[in-house]
Each structure stands twice: as C-alpha cells, then as structure tokens.
C-alpha angles and dihedrals in degrees: 000000000000090000091057094046092050090045093052093045091049092047092050092048092047092048090050090051092048091049090049091052092056128081091246099073107135105184131083104203103161138030125282093263088074133248110324088349094299105140096202089063100068120183094240095059118216095133094164091051092050093046095050096039112129094014131103088255097062095096088057099052095119089050090050091048091051094048092045092049092050092049092046092050092047093048093049091048092052090050092049091048092051092049091047090048092050093051092046090055092060 
C-alpha cells in the first residue's frame, strides 16, 4: 500500500515538473522574482525555452522537452524497478 501511494505521489510530482518545464504551463503560482527568489524558476514555466533562448537550439525547444521528458521518465522507471527488485530479494 505504501509503495503504491509513494509511486502515485512521485508520478504526480514528476508530471508536474515535466509540465512546468514545457511551454504550455498555465499557472502562475509564485511572484515574478521566481520560486524562493531563484530567477531561473519563473512563474510562467517554459524552462526549456528560457534555457535555449538565443542559441541555435531555441527553435527545437519542444523537441528537446519531449526527449528530456522521455529520458527522465525512463530513468525514474529504471530506478524504481531496481529498488523494487532489491526489496523483493529480501
């Protein structure tokens, strides 16, 4: 039961981070200065667009976001499988 709850919570937090990194973030949850005063965490999201702005990669921000989201989800799934496998062996 605890494993399912932590899995759902981590999936929700990861999905929120992936959505925040995209250009389609709709919510303004904190002031303009950024989250906790950190300027590279703007309230409007779009981290990939901000990070690639002014570079040759800026037209491909949505592609970079998709590839990054896929790699992040794959990495987290591999870690979860390894942890689950280690606990099942005990």
